[in-house]
N, C-alpha and C positions, 0 to 999 in steps of 0.2 A: 405328886400325882394329881394336884389340883390347885385351884386358886380360891381365894375367898370371894364371895359374891355369887350371883346367880349364874346358872349354866343351863344349856339346853338338855343335857343328858346327865345321868349319874354314871360315874366311871364304872366301866364294865368289870374292872378288877376288884371292885369293892368286896365281894364275898370272900375272895382269896386273901385280901389284906386283913379283913377283920378276923378271919380264921388264923392267920399267922400271929396276929396280936393276942388272940385268945390263948395261944399256946404258952404265953409268957405272963399272963395275969388272969386272976379270977374277978378283977374289978369290972363293974359295968362299963360298957363302952358307948360313947355318944359320938355320932358322926354328923358333920354339918357342911362340909365343903360342897358348894354347888346346889344345895337344896333350895329350890324356889318354887316348886309346884306341888300340888297334892300327890300327883303320881310319883315325883321324886321322893316325897315323904314316905309313901307306902312302900316303895322299893327299898329305901334305906332302913326302915323299920323292920323289915324281914331279917336283917343281919345284925343290927345294933340295938342296944338296950334303950338308947335315947337318940332323938334326932334334933339337931340344932338348926333353927330357921332364922338366924339373925338378920341376914340381908333382906329377906322378905318382910320382916317386922319393920325394918328401917324404911322400906319402900312404902309400906301401908301407912306408917306415921307421916311420912313426907306428903303423901296424897291426901291425908285427912285434914291438913291445915290446922289452924289454931282452933 
């Protein structure tokens, strides 16, 4: 349903996918595929317990230099 790295939008099927997973586990869920903007973060946070922003962190570190 997605690829690692940044994306222009959050997958519109995210709410349904998270709901399906929650039917099978009580564990906290973290979602991170395609999260690269503040708006993405806020959208994903509405449905998941955690938001993974790995690609964005790598980009910021690259731009920061030594």
